N, C-alpha and C positions, 0 to 999 in steps of 0.2 A: 369647740374644735372646728377648724376651717375645713373646707371641702378637700383641700390638698392634703392636710394631715389625716383626714378621714380615709382618703385613698391610700396613703402610704402605710396605713395600718392594716390594709386588706390583704387577705391571702390571694394567691393567683386565681384560685377557683372562684372566690367571691367577686373579685374584680372582673373576671371574664363574664360571669353571670350578669353583673350590673351593666357591662358593656353591651352584651347581647340584648338586654332589655331596652337600652337606649336606642340601639339600631332598629329594633322592632318598632319602637315609638316613632322614630324619625321616618321609617319606611311607610308607616301608616298615613303620614301626611295630615294628621288630625291636630297637630300642635300649632299654637300661635307662633308667629315668627320669633319673637323674643324668647319664648320657651324652647323652641327648636335650637336656637343659637346657644342658649345656656346648656342644653343637653349635649349639643355637639362639642362644646368646650370641655364638659365633664368626660365625654367619651374619648376625646383626644388625650386627656390626662390618664384615664383608665388604660388606654392602649399603651401609653408610654410606661405605665407601671407594670403592665403585663409583660412587655418586652424586657424590662429590667429584671423581673422575676425569672423569666426564661433564660436570660443571659447568665444570671447568677446560678441557676440550676445546671446549665450547660458547663460552666466553669467548674462546678463541684464534680460533675460526672467526669470531665476530662482530667481532673486531678487524681482520679482513681486508676491504678494500673494493676494488672494481673502479674503476680510473681510466678516464677518457674514452677513452684509447687501447686499452683492453682489458687492460692489465697490472694485476697485483694489487699492493696496497701495504697496509701496516698503517695503521690509523686514527691520525691524529695527535691528541695530547691538546691541544685548543684551550681 
């Protein structure tokens, strides 16, 4: 499985935790340059994945509307 496939299968929470770990590692300044670059590239892919997951969740939430009787329904495509 490639790193990109690995990321695409991650939940938002797992991807965010991995991104936070990368940021901590980069901030420590203890990595070799090549390792830091590789970590940065993975971090960028994780960030993109998290943004896509958030956009997907936002679209799902925006598709829900409250009916007059207080129940929820999906917006209809008119």
